[in-house]
C-alpha positions as a printed NumPy array, in Angstrom:
array([[107.73 ,  53.819, 162.345],
       [107.216,  51.108, 159.804],
       [110.187,  49.135, 158.699],
       [111.698,  49.665, 155.321],
       [111.685,  46.227, 153.974],
       [114.486,  45.305, 151.533],
       [114.773,  42.222, 149.573],
       [117.637,  40.62 , 147.384],
       [116.642,  38.36 , 144.363],
       [119.871,  36.354, 143.191],
       [119.296,  36.343, 139.571],
       [122.66 ,  35.64 , 138.396],
       [122.549,  32.122, 137.289],
       [123.274,  30.743, 133.947],
       [120.235,  28.378, 134.085],
       [122.411,  25.571, 132.407],
       [119.948,  22.964, 133.361],
       [117.011,  24.752, 131.571],
       [118.577,  24.967, 128.028],
       [117.499,  25.428, 125.378],
       [115.214,  28.028, 126.921],
       [117.941,  29.883, 128.707],
       [120.217,  30.207, 125.802],
       [117.988,  33.307, 124.546],
       [116.197,  34.254, 127.823],
       [117.796,  34.449, 131.393],
       [116.103,  32.035, 133.678],
       [114.214,  34.612, 135.884],
       [112.56 ,  35.993, 132.903],
       [111.169,  32.623, 131.713],
       [107.388,  32.87 , 131.405],
       [105.007,  30.935, 133.79 ],
       [101.494,  31.658, 132.813],
       [101.127,  35.483, 131.913],
       [104.238,  36.459, 134.041],
       [107.895,  35.666, 134.237],
       [109.304,  33.919, 137.238],
       [110.811,  37.154, 138.678],
       [107.659,  39.055, 138.249],
       [105.793,  36.621, 140.217],
       [108.375,  36.883, 143.099],
       [108.305,  40.652, 142.996],
       [104.526,  40.705, 143.265],
       [104.744,  38.337, 146.243],
       [107.342,  40.397, 147.909],
       [105.294,  43.609, 147.3  ],
       [102.222,  41.863, 148.859],
       [104.206,  41.569, 152.15 ],
       [105.292,  45.029, 152.142],
       [108.87 ,  44.794, 150.436],
       [109.415,  48.19 , 148.793],
       [113.156,  48.14 , 147.726],
       [114.214,  45.093, 145.72 ],
       [117.611,  44.471, 144.636],
       [118.369,  42.216, 141.768],
       [121.785,  40.604, 142.048],
       [122.552,  39.725, 138.305],
       [125.362,  38.399, 135.95 ],
       [124.203,  36.437, 132.992],
       [122.161,  38.549, 130.57 ],
       [121.868,  41.376, 133.151],
       [120.864,  43.949, 130.578],
       [117.811,  41.759, 129.589],
       [116.707,  41.635, 133.117],
       [117.394,  45.463, 133.564],
       [115.461,  46.495, 130.404],
       [112.546,  44.273, 131.176],
       [111.753,  45.26 , 134.731],
       [112.73 ,  48.839, 134.522],
       [112.534,  50.806, 137.705],
       [109.829,  48.765, 139.218],
       [107.23 ,  51.471, 139.123],
       [104.849,  49.272, 137.355],
       [104.822,  46.907, 140.321],
       [104.744,  49.543, 142.978],
       [108.321,  48.875, 144.185],
       [111.768,  50.375, 143.627],
       [114.191,  47.899, 141.634],
       [117.871,  48.297, 141.767],
       [119.978,  46.2  , 139.544],
       [123.466,  45.13 , 140.79 ],
       [125.873,  43.377, 138.37 ],
       [128.815,  41.346, 139.536],
       [131.839,  41.488, 137.163],
       [132.916,  37.935, 137.769],
       [131.015,  34.995, 139.25 ],
       [130.672,  35.491, 143.183],
       [128.424,  32.574, 143.96 ],
       [124.952,  32.742, 145.916],
       [126.534,  34.881, 148.817],
       [129.408,  36.96 , 147.224],
       [126.955,  39.206, 145.403],
       [125.467,  40.494, 148.542],
       [128.799,  42.395, 149.457],
       [128.346,  44.566, 146.533],
       [125.211,  45.793, 148.059],
       [125.971,  45.968, 151.688],
       [126.18 ,  49.777, 151.813],
       [122.593,  49.777, 150.8  ],
       [121.074,  46.958, 152.845],
       [119.529,  47.572, 156.455],
       [118.575,  44.914, 159.182],
       [116.807,  42.677, 158.389],
       [116.727,  42.075, 154.627],
       [115.544,  39.015, 152.69 ],
       [117.449,  36.928, 150.196],
       [115.734,  34.567, 147.734],
       [116.986,  32.521, 144.927],
       [115.708,  33.845, 141.559],
       [114.216,  30.462, 140.439],
       [111.97 ,  29.716, 143.516],
       [108.319,  29.738, 143.091],
       [106.415,  29.795, 146.706],
       [103.433,  30.862, 148.638],
       [105.421,  31.295, 151.702],
       [104.09 ,  34.13 , 154.29 ],
       [107.051,  36.485, 154.083],
       [105.352,  38.457, 156.905],
       [105.643,  35.772, 159.398],
       [109.103,  34.74 , 158.201],
       [110.371,  38.48 , 158.564],
       [108.857,  38.77 , 162.138],
       [110.303,  35.544, 163.18 ],
       [113.79 ,  36.234, 161.944],
       [113.704,  39.725, 163.218],
       [112.993,  38.408, 166.829],
       [115.728,  35.789, 166.689],
       [119.159,  36.185, 168.351],
       [120.902,  35.482, 165.058],
       [122.111,  37.439, 162.065],
       [121.149,  34.527, 159.788],
       [117.802,  32.724, 159.367],
       [117.585,  29.734, 156.9  ],
       [114.242,  28.574, 155.566],
       [114.001,  25.021, 155.378],
       [111.284,  22.613, 153.712],
       [110.65 ,  19.013, 154.157],
       [110.606,  17.173, 150.809],
       [108.867,  13.863, 150.441],
       [110.303,  11.683, 147.794],
       [108.732,   8.357, 146.879],
       [110.848,   5.382, 146.98 ],
       [110.646,   2.928, 144.147],
       [111.469,  -0.324, 145.998],
       [110.271,  -2.279, 148.791],
       [112.566,  -2.161, 151.865],
       [113.461,  -5.486, 153.5  ],
       [114.513,  -5.946, 157.143],
       [116.399,  -9.176, 157.97 ],
       [118.224, -11.056, 160.574],
       [120.931, -13.246, 159.394],
       [119.771, -15.21 , 156.386],
       [116.066, -14.725, 157.087],
       [113.821, -11.853, 156.268],
       [111.874, -10.365, 159.242],
       [109.868,  -7.618, 157.584],
       [109.093,  -5.626, 154.596],
       [107.993,  -2.12 , 153.985],
       [106.607,  -1.446, 150.674],
       [108.081,   1.582, 148.834],
       [108.631,   3.923, 151.967],
       [108.75 ,   7.597, 151.391],
       [112.055,   9.326, 151.771],
       [111.813,  12.569, 153.887],
       [114.538,  15.113, 153.871],
       [114.704,  18.696, 155.104],
       [116.337,  20.898, 152.794],
       [117.52 ,  24.434, 152.421],
       [114.733,  26.242, 150.618],
       [116.905,  29.085, 149.071],
       [115.222,  31.782, 151.101],
       [116.901,  33.68 , 153.977],
       [116.755,  36.431, 156.175],
       [119.828,  38.35 , 157.181],
       [120.992,  41.15 , 159.4  ],
       [123.89 ,  43.41 , 158.619],
       [126.023,  41.825, 160.964],
       [126.322,  38.946, 158.595],
       [128.81 ,  40.789, 156.447],
       [131.527,  39.946, 158.952],
       [131.383,  36.418, 157.852],
       [131.198,  37.04 , 153.926],
       [134.589,  37.853, 152.222],
       [134.615,  40.554, 149.502],
       [135.424,  40.092, 145.871],
       [135.42 ,  36.293, 146.391],
       [133.331,  33.391, 145.112],
       [131.349,  32.291, 148.084],
       [128.252,  30.278, 148.394],
       [125.576,  30.04 , 151.022],
       [127.068,  26.679, 151.878],
       [130.275,  28.191, 152.694],
       [128.618,  30.85 , 154.892],
       [126.617,  28.151, 156.76 ],
       [129.674,  25.81 , 157.294],
       [132.007,  28.704, 158.477],
       [129.29 ,  29.827, 160.988],
       [128.791,  26.26 , 162.373],
       [132.621,  25.864, 162.683],
       [132.901,  28.872, 164.923],
       [129.733,  28.216, 166.828],
       [127.808,  31.225, 165.489],
       [124.114,  30.611, 165.911],
       [122.06 ,  30.202, 162.824],
       [118.218,  30.373, 163.068],
       [116.011,  27.968, 161.21 ],
       [112.433,  28.63 , 159.897],
       [110.548,  25.533, 158.548],
       [107.92 ,  26.523, 155.964],
       [104.917,  24.352, 155.04 ],
       [103.627,  26.276, 152.24 ],
       [103.866,  25.648, 148.459],
       [107.456,  25.556, 147.222],
       [109.254,  24.671, 143.984],
       [112.835,  25.067, 142.84 ],
       [112.608,  25.62 , 138.969],
       [116.03 ,  23.908, 138.316],
       [115.119,  21.456, 135.513],
       [112.747,  21.112, 132.584],
       [110.23 ,  18.966, 134.51 ],
       [110.073,  21.567, 137.372],
       [109.535,  24.186, 134.733],
       [106.331,  22.263, 133.45 ],
       [105.182,  21.625, 137.135],
       [105.508,  25.407, 137.698],
       [102.939,  26.193, 135.167],
       [100.397,  23.901, 137.063],
       [101.24 ,  25.731, 140.363],
       [100.981,  29.009, 138.78 ],
       [ 97.372,  28.383, 137.499],
       [ 96.34 ,  27.081, 141.016],
       [ 97.927,  29.658, 143.251],
       [ 99.285,  32.592, 141.411],
       [ 97.066,  33.407, 138.415],
       [ 94.898,  35.996, 140.301],
       [ 97.902,  37.572, 142.138]])
């Protein structure tokens, strides 16, 4: 019997760094090409067999609900959940825990990515962990030459070395056992969850992705998203 695949899109953020656009439109509904950010995400999830998609909302929740409807036009079932007070990036999941089955996917509502959700899902399902965190290596150019020295003399120079950081990509696979570690009706972020699990030596799996990934957090990112859409998502 084929798995019933469920996903939660975290779509409750204020989008403060994308003002003035988000003063009228919630960030997940901002247009990229012919589609909104959240439509692109839904279609990608549908491509990989996710049929039940939960939207964890807060800011302008009714806009999102009326825009997306039941999900029929995408070939999926959309269920909108609204938090009555800010619950962070992890707290909203507790409002859905009676509906979610193992494993389920969680993704931030401002992520544009070509990640292979099938490969991720199967990997996380096979791991002895209730929590799989997707990571991405970001390479950031460094604007200055780096000097190596010994005492008062220079021994070497590296011209503008790139800085490499492995970051949390805002994509997760969770099993229902994760709810033991998430308090209800309380503001609780993914960072809190990770720190608490590590503190108690509870295993957290890592999945390092290599595909296209963009966090649309600021205006320059939004502009970059248009180019990525044209190259990778337009025919979706």
